[in-house]
MITIFI-307229 format. One record per residue (C-alpha): x, y, z; residue number from 1. Coordinates in steps of 0.05 Angstrom, whole numbers, plus 5000, padded with zeros to 4 digits. Example, Ala and Ser with C-alpha at 12.3 -4.5 7.8 and 13.67 -1.06 7.14 Angstrom:
2
<pt xx="5246" yy="4910" zz="5156" nr="1"/>
<pt xx="5273" yy="4979" zz="5143" nr="2"/>
***
This chain:
287
<pt xx="4915" yy="5512" zz="5734" nr="1"/>
<pt xx="4870" yy="5521" zz="5675" nr="2"/>
<pt xx="4857" yy="5460" zz="5634" nr="3"/>
<pt xx="4908" yy="5463" zz="5577" nr="4"/>
<pt xx="4859" yy="5429" zz="5530" nr="5"/>
<pt xx="4823" yy="5495" zz="5524" nr="6"/>
<pt xx="4885" yy="5525" zz="5493" nr="7"/>
<pt xx="4894" yy="5473" zz="5438" nr="8"/>
<pt xx="4896" yy="5499" zz="5367" nr="9"/>
<pt xx="4905" yy="5445" zz="5314" nr="10"/>
<pt xx="4924" yy="5476" zz="5247" nr="11"/>
<pt xx="4939" yy="5422" zz="5195" nr="12"/>
<pt xx="4954" yy="5473" zz="5140" nr="13"/>
<pt xx="5006" yy="5428" zz="5110" nr="14"/>
<pt xx="4957" yy="5372" zz="5095" nr="15"/>
<pt xx="4916" yy="5419" zz="5052" nr="16"/>
<pt xx="4978" yy="5435" zz="5012" nr="17"/>
<pt xx="4999" yy="5362" zz="5008" nr="18"/>
<pt xx="4934" yy="5341" zz="4972" nr="19"/>
<pt xx="4958" yy="5376" zz="4909" nr="20"/>
<pt xx="5031" yy="5353" zz="4913" nr="21"/>
<pt xx="5066" yy="5290" zz="4892" nr="22"/>
<pt xx="5123" yy="5293" zz="4941" nr="23"/>
<pt xx="5123" yy="5325" zz="5010" nr="24"/>
<pt xx="5192" yy="5357" zz="5016" nr="25"/>
<pt xx="5180" yy="5402" zz="4956" nr="26"/>
<pt xx="5122" yy="5437" zz="4990" nr="27"/>
<pt xx="5159" yy="5458" zz="5053" nr="28"/>
<pt xx="5166" yy="5533" zz="5046" nr="29"/>
<pt xx="5179" yy="5577" zz="5106" nr="30"/>
<pt xx="5169" yy="5548" zz="5175" nr="31"/>
<pt xx="5095" yy="5551" zz="5193" nr="32"/>
<pt xx="5067" yy="5522" zz="5256" nr="33"/>
<pt xx="5030" yy="5457" zz="5238" nr="34"/>
<pt xx="4999" yy="5444" zz="5306" nr="35"/>
<pt xx="4995" yy="5470" zz="5376" nr="36"/>
<pt xx="4980" yy="5435" zz="5441" nr="37"/>
<pt xx="4980" yy="5483" zz="5499" nr="38"/>
<pt xx="5046" yy="5520" zz="5498" nr="39"/>
<pt xx="5080" yy="5469" zz="5453" nr="40"/>
<pt xx="5085" yy="5479" zz="5378" nr="41"/>
<pt xx="5101" yy="5433" zz="5320" nr="42"/>
<pt xx="5133" yy="5469" zz="5262" nr="43"/>
<pt xx="5143" yy="5450" zz="5189" nr="44"/>
<pt xx="5218" yy="5444" zz="5197" nr="45"/>
<pt xx="5208" yy="5392" zz="5252" nr="46"/>
<pt xx="5166" yy="5348" zz="5207" nr="47"/>
<pt xx="5210" yy="5360" zz="5146" nr="48"/>
<pt xx="5271" yy="5335" zz="5183" nr="49"/>
<pt xx="5235" yy="5270" zz="5199" nr="50"/>
<pt xx="5202" yy="5258" zz="5132" nr="51"/>
<pt xx="5220" yy="5188" zz="5105" nr="52"/>
<pt xx="5254" yy="5184" zz="5038" nr="53"/>
<pt xx="5217" yy="5151" zz="4981" nr="54"/>
<pt xx="5146" yy="5169" zz="5002" nr="55"/>
<pt xx="5103" yy="5204" zz="4950" nr="56"/>
<pt xx="5031" yy="5223" zz="4935" nr="57"/>
<pt xx="4977" yy="5197" zz="4981" nr="58"/>
<pt xx="5028" yy="5160" zz="5024" nr="59"/>
<pt xx="5062" yy="5227" zz="5042" nr="60"/>
<pt xx="4995" yy="5257" zz="5062" nr="61"/>
<pt xx="4979" yy="5198" zz="5106" nr="62"/>
<pt xx="5048" yy="5199" zz="5139" nr="63"/>
<pt xx="5043" yy="5272" zz="5158" nr="64"/>
<pt xx="4971" yy="5265" zz="5181" nr="65"/>
<pt xx="4990" yy="5207" zz="5226" nr="66"/>
<pt xx="5052" yy="5241" zz="5253" nr="67"/>
<pt xx="5017" yy="5306" zz="5270" nr="68"/>
<pt xx="4959" yy="5269" zz="5301" nr="69"/>
<pt xx="5006" yy="5227" zz="5344" nr="70"/>
<pt xx="5045" yy="5290" zz="5365" nr="71"/>
<pt xx="4981" yy="5325" zz="5388" nr="72"/>
<pt xx="4955" yy="5264" zz="5424" nr="73"/>
<pt xx="5020" yy="5251" zz="5461" nr="74"/>
<pt xx="5025" yy="5323" zz="5484" nr="75"/>
<pt xx="4953" yy="5326" zz="5505" nr="76"/>
<pt xx="4964" yy="5265" zz="5548" nr="77"/>
<pt xx="5026" yy="5296" zz="5578" nr="78"/>
<pt xx="4989" yy="5361" zz="5593" nr="79"/>
<pt xx="4929" yy="5324" zz="5622" nr="80"/>
<pt xx="4976" yy="5286" zz="5668" nr="81"/>
<pt xx="5007" yy="5351" zz="5690" nr="82"/>
<pt xx="4938" yy="5379" zz="5705" nr="83"/>
<pt xx="4918" yy="5318" zz="5746" nr="84"/>
<pt xx="4983" yy="5302" zz="5781" nr="85"/>
<pt xx="5022" yy="5367" zz="5784" nr="86"/>
<pt xx="5083" yy="5395" zz="5749" nr="87"/>
<pt xx="5136" yy="5355" zz="5785" nr="88"/>
<pt xx="5201" yy="5321" zz="5767" nr="89"/>
<pt xx="5165" yy="5262" zz="5737" nr="90"/>
<pt xx="5132" yy="5307" zz="5685" nr="91"/>
<pt xx="5199" yy="5339" zz="5669" nr="92"/>
<pt xx="5227" yy="5270" zz="5657" nr="93"/>
<pt xx="5170" yy="5255" zz="5609" nr="94"/>
<pt xx="5183" yy="5320" zz="5571" nr="95"/>
<pt xx="5257" yy="5304" zz="5566" nr="96"/>
<pt xx="5241" yy="5233" zz="5543" nr="97"/>
<pt xx="5196" yy="5260" zz="5488" nr="98"/>
<pt xx="5249" yy="5311" zz="5467" nr="99"/>
<pt xx="5302" yy="5256" zz="5464" nr="100"/>
<pt xx="5255" yy="5212" zz="5423" nr="101"/>
<pt xx="5243" yy="5269" zz="5373" nr="102"/>
<pt xx="5318" yy="5283" zz="5366" nr="103"/>
<pt xx="5333" yy="5209" zz="5358" nr="104"/>
<pt xx="5281" yy="5201" zz="5303" nr="105"/>
<pt xx="5310" yy="5261" zz="5268" nr="106"/>
<pt xx="5380" yy="5230" zz="5271" nr="107"/>
<pt xx="5353" yy="5164" zz="5244" nr="108"/>
<pt xx="5320" yy="5200" zz="5186" nr="109"/>
<pt xx="5386" yy="5235" zz="5172" nr="110"/>
<pt xx="5421" yy="5168" zz="5168" nr="111"/>
<pt xx="5369" yy="5142" zz="5119" nr="112"/>
<pt xx="5371" yy="5202" zz="5073" nr="113"/>
<pt xx="5446" yy="5206" zz="5074" nr="114"/>
<pt xx="5455" yy="5134" zz="5053" nr="115"/>
<pt xx="5393" yy="5119" zz="5012" nr="116"/>
<pt xx="5377" yy="5188" zz="4982" nr="117"/>
<pt xx="5311" yy="5187" zz="4945" nr="118"/>
<pt xx="5309" yy="5112" zz="4935" nr="119"/>
<pt xx="5309" yy="5060" zz="4990" nr="120"/>
<pt xx="5305" yy="5002" zz="4941" nr="121"/>
<pt xx="5304" yy="4982" zz="4868" nr="122"/>
<pt xx="5251" yy="4944" zz="4830" nr="123"/>
<pt xx="5297" yy="4884" zz="4833" nr="124"/>
<pt xx="5298" yy="4889" zz="4909" nr="125"/>
<pt xx="5222" yy="4884" zz="4909" nr="126"/>
<pt xx="5220" yy="4824" zz="4864" nr="127"/>
<pt xx="5275" yy="4790" zz="4903" nr="128"/>
<pt xx="5237" yy="4800" zz="4968" nr="129"/>
<pt xx="5173" yy="4773" zz="4936" nr="130"/>
<pt xx="5208" yy="4711" zz="4911" nr="131"/>
<pt xx="5243" yy="4699" zz="4978" nr="132"/>
<pt xx="5177" yy="4706" zz="5017" nr="133"/>
<pt xx="5128" yy="4671" zz="4970" nr="134"/>
<pt xx="5103" yy="4630" zz="5028" nr="135"/>
<pt xx="5076" yy="4694" zz="5060" nr="136"/>
<pt xx="5033" yy="4710" zz="5000" nr="137"/>
<pt xx="4988" yy="4649" zz="4995" nr="138"/>
<pt xx="4919" yy="4655" zz="4965" nr="139"/>
<pt xx="4859" yy="4634" zz="5006" nr="140"/>
<pt xx="4814" yy="4632" zz="4945" nr="141"/>
<pt xx="4820" yy="4620" zz="4870" nr="142"/>
<pt xx="4829" yy="4679" zz="4823" nr="143"/>
<pt xx="4827" yy="4684" zz="4747" nr="144"/>
<pt xx="4833" yy="4727" zz="4686" nr="145"/>
<pt xx="4791" yy="4711" zz="4625" nr="146"/>
<pt xx="4731" yy="4729" zz="4583" nr="147"/>
<pt xx="4658" yy="4710" zz="4573" nr="148"/>
<pt xx="4611" yy="4721" zz="4514" nr="149"/>
<pt xx="4536" yy="4706" zz="4515" nr="150"/>
<pt xx="4495" yy="4703" zz="4450" nr="151"/>
<pt xx="4432" yy="4670" zz="4421" nr="152"/>
<pt xx="4444" yy="4597" zz="4407" nr="153"/>
<pt xx="4414" yy="4607" zz="4338" nr="154"/>
<pt xx="4468" yy="4655" zz="4317" nr="155"/>
<pt xx="4490" yy="4643" zz="4244" nr="156"/>
<pt xx="4561" yy="4671" zz="4253" nr="157"/>
<pt xx="4576" yy="4623" zz="4309" nr="158"/>
<pt xx="4636" yy="4590" zz="4276" nr="159"/>
<pt xx="4669" yy="4657" zz="4261" nr="160"/>
<pt xx="4655" yy="4683" zz="4331" nr="161"/>
<pt xx="4685" yy="4621" zz="4363" nr="162"/>
<pt xx="4748" yy="4627" zz="4320" nr="163"/>
<pt xx="4759" yy="4700" zz="4339" nr="164"/>
<pt xx="4739" yy="4689" zz="4412" nr="165"/>
<pt xx="4791" yy="4633" zz="4419" nr="166"/>
<pt xx="4846" yy="4673" zz="4383" nr="167"/>
<pt xx="4835" yy="4739" zz="4420" nr="168"/>
<pt xx="4896" yy="4771" zz="4391" nr="169"/>
<pt xx="4898" yy="4839" zz="4359" nr="170"/>
<pt xx="4844" yy="4843" zz="4305" nr="171"/>
<pt xx="4808" yy="4783" zz="4334" nr="172"/>
<pt xx="4791" yy="4819" zz="4398" nr="173"/>
<pt xx="4766" yy="4880" zz="4360" nr="174"/>
<pt xx="4723" yy="4836" zz="4315" nr="175"/>
<pt xx="4690" yy="4802" zz="4375" nr="176"/>
<pt xx="4677" yy="4869" zz="4406" nr="177"/>
<pt xx="4646" yy="4894" zz="4341" nr="178"/>
<pt xx="4601" yy="4833" zz="4335" nr="179"/>
<pt xx="4580" yy="4839" zz="4407" nr="180"/>
<pt xx="4563" yy="4912" zz="4398" nr="181"/>
<pt xx="4526" yy="4903" zz="4332" nr="182"/>
<pt xx="4485" yy="4843" zz="4356" nr="183"/>
<pt xx="4476" yy="4865" zz="4428" nr="184"/>
<pt xx="4515" yy="4806" zz="4456" nr="185"/>
<pt xx="4541" yy="4807" zz="4528" nr="186"/>
<pt xx="4617" yy="4809" zz="4528" nr="187"/>
<pt xx="4656" yy="4808" zz="4593" nr="188"/>
<pt xx="4731" yy="4821" zz="4590" nr="189"/>
<pt xx="4763" yy="4803" zz="4656" nr="190"/>
<pt xx="4833" yy="4829" zz="4647" nr="191"/>
<pt xx="4848" yy="4841" zz="4721" nr="192"/>
<pt xx="4854" yy="4785" zz="4772" nr="193"/>
<pt xx="4784" yy="4769" zz="4797" nr="194"/>
<pt xx="4757" yy="4719" zz="4847" nr="195"/>
<pt xx="4734" yy="4656" zz="4812" nr="196"/>
<pt xx="4665" yy="4660" zz="4844" nr="197"/>
<pt xx="4656" yy="4730" zz="4814" nr="198"/>
<pt xx="4676" yy="4705" zz="4746" nr="199"/>
<pt xx="4626" yy="4649" zz="4752" nr="200"/>
<pt xx="4571" yy="4700" zz="4764" nr="201"/>
<pt xx="4575" yy="4717" zz="4690" nr="202"/>
<pt xx="4555" yy="4645" zz="4674" nr="203"/>
<pt xx="4491" yy="4604" zz="4686" nr="204"/>
<pt xx="4519" yy="4567" zz="4746" nr="205"/>
<pt xx="4484" yy="4538" zz="4806" nr="206"/>
<pt xx="4493" yy="4567" zz="4875" nr="207"/>
<pt xx="4538" yy="4525" zz="4922" nr="208"/>
<pt xx="4560" yy="4480" zz="4865" nr="209"/>
<pt xx="4634" yy="4470" zz="4853" nr="210"/>
<pt xx="4664" yy="4488" zz="4786" nr="211"/>
<pt xx="4737" yy="4484" zz="4805" nr="212"/>
<pt xx="4750" yy="4431" zz="4752" nr="213"/>
<pt xx="4738" yy="4483" zz="4699" nr="214"/>
<pt xx="4800" yy="4521" zz="4721" nr="215"/>
<pt xx="4847" yy="4468" zz="4694" nr="216"/>
<pt xx="4815" yy="4463" zz="4625" nr="217"/>
<pt xx="4843" yy="4502" zz="4567" nr="218"/>
<pt xx="4810" yy="4535" zz="4507" nr="219"/>
<pt xx="4738" yy="4557" zz="4497" nr="220"/>
<pt xx="4689" yy="4524" zz="4545" nr="221"/>
<pt xx="4613" yy="4526" zz="4537" nr="222"/>
<pt xx="4550" yy="4529" zz="4578" nr="223"/>
<pt xx="4478" yy="4539" zz="4556" nr="224"/>
<pt xx="4417" yy="4567" zz="4589" nr="225"/>
<pt xx="4352" yy="4563" zz="4550" nr="226"/>
<pt xx="4364" yy="4597" zz="4483" nr="227"/>
<pt xx="4430" yy="4629" zz="4504" nr="228"/>
<pt xx="4499" yy="4601" zz="4494" nr="229"/>
<pt xx="4557" yy="4622" zz="4538" nr="230"/>
<pt xx="4629" yy="4614" zz="4517" nr="231"/>
<pt xx="4685" yy="4629" zz="4565" nr="232"/>
<pt xx="4760" yy="4624" zz="4570" nr="233"/>
<pt xx="4801" yy="4621" zz="4633" nr="234"/>
<pt xx="4864" yy="4655" zz="4607" nr="235"/>
<pt xx="4902" yy="4653" zz="4674" nr="236"/>
<pt xx="4885" yy="4620" zz="4740" nr="237"/>
<pt xx="4915" yy="4617" zz="4810" nr="238"/>
<pt xx="4882" yy="4567" zz="4857" nr="239"/>
<pt xx="4874" yy="4573" zz="4932" nr="240"/>
<pt xx="4941" yy="4554" zz="4961" nr="241"/>
<pt xx="4980" yy="4583" zz="4903" nr="242"/>
<pt xx="5024" yy="4644" zz="4910" nr="243"/>
<pt xx="4988" yy="4711" zz="4902" nr="244"/>
<pt xx="5009" yy="4746" zz="4837" nr="245"/>
<pt xx="5061" yy="4800" zz="4849" nr="246"/>
<pt xx="5017" yy="4856" zz="4823" nr="247"/>
<pt xx="4966" yy="4842" zz="4877" nr="248"/>
<pt xx="5016" yy="4845" zz="4935" nr="249"/>
<pt xx="5066" yy="4896" zz="4907" nr="250"/>
<pt xx="5045" yy="4950" zz="4957" nr="251"/>
<pt xx="5055" yy="4902" zz="5016" nr="252"/>
<pt xx="5122" yy="4882" zz="4987" nr="253"/>
<pt xx="5143" yy="4955" zz="4978" nr="254"/>
<pt xx="5125" yy="4973" zz="5050" nr="255"/>
<pt xx="5161" yy="4911" zz="5077" nr="256"/>
<pt xx="5224" yy="4925" zz="5037" nr="257"/>
<pt xx="5224" yy="4999" zz="5056" nr="258"/>
<pt xx="5215" yy="4983" zz="5130" nr="259"/>
<pt xx="5271" yy="4931" zz="5129" nr="260"/>
<pt xx="5317" yy="4976" zz="5091" nr="261"/>
<pt xx="5306" yy="5034" zz="5139" nr="262"/>
<pt xx="5320" yy="4988" zz="5198" nr="263"/>
<pt xx="5384" yy="4962" zz="5165" nr="264"/>
<pt xx="5410" yy="5032" zz="5152" nr="265"/>
<pt xx="5394" yy="5056" zz="5223" nr="266"/>
<pt xx="5425" yy="4995" zz="5254" nr="267"/>
<pt xx="5489" yy="5001" zz="5212" nr="268"/>
<pt xx="5495" yy="5075" zz="5230" nr="269"/>
<pt xx="5483" yy="5062" zz="5304" nr="270"/>
<pt xx="5537" yy="5008" zz="5302" nr="271"/>
<pt xx="5585" yy="5056" zz="5268" nr="272"/>
<pt xx="5574" yy="5110" zz="5321" nr="273"/>
<pt xx="5581" yy="5059" zz="5376" nr="274"/>
<pt xx="5646" yy="5030" zz="5350" nr="275"/>
<pt xx="5677" yy="5099" zz="5338" nr="276"/>
<pt xx="5657" yy="5123" zz="5408" nr="277"/>
<pt xx="5690" yy="5063" zz="5440" nr="278"/>
<pt xx="5752" yy="5072" zz="5397" nr="279"/>
<pt xx="5758" yy="5146" zz="5415" nr="280"/>
<pt xx="5744" yy="5132" zz="5489" nr="281"/>
<pt xx="5681" yy="5176" zz="5486" nr="282"/>
<pt xx="5644" yy="5115" zz="5512" nr="283"/>
<pt xx="5670" yy="5066" zz="5563" nr="284"/>
<pt xx="5638" yy="5001" zz="5586" nr="285"/>
<pt xx="5661" yy="4974" zz="5652" nr="286"/>
<pt xx="5635" yy="4903" zz="5657" nr="287"/>
***
């Protein structure tokens, strides 16, 4: 028997199309062959039937890429086993098992889409999960939001700058930015959560020294280095051991909720089929 690996043609045409699309199902047109492994083919309609609800953009690309790759790998292994050990009943059993698995996954996806439609969860579901599992999102380092400005200690407009830097609302922020630009000050606006040690890099701090006490202080704090004065404000802080902010773990939360919701839908549908089959005597258990 010729080695079936020589016959493999992997054609991931769909992935090229996906890169320009926001949602996978909308790009399924026709029924092209996505991949071949020996005599076996994987078609668009096979993947479409299994595509999870609620996946968009880059996630959809990744899902298809992983599924097609897994399909090719599994069939290559099966064909390699056939080459090495012969085309006997055991191989037929493996083929049947794979077919059954594919059909079962298609049925599960049907359950999910029928019950959940395009949305497996709401924003409230995500926040509820986050609040119920806060212990799973513990920080192992301190993070902050804030701002830093560095200027010559001899600056005449120091009082005005401090007032605006402390206020930081509306026109005050714009005025600080204008002063920094006009006088070539260094202004760092740290509006996204940043590790405390990275924030400290904007200041004249000593390596390996601890500055954690500064996290608890409010208002404008000051450091100097030669002829330069540094003012900084820690607007928000989360210390090591605190709960990670929702915005930093939202993707993990989303994936966890989606996985749990899919499992709940599949389990409920399986239970319904099971109960109905027993009721209609299409299934009998003799124990």
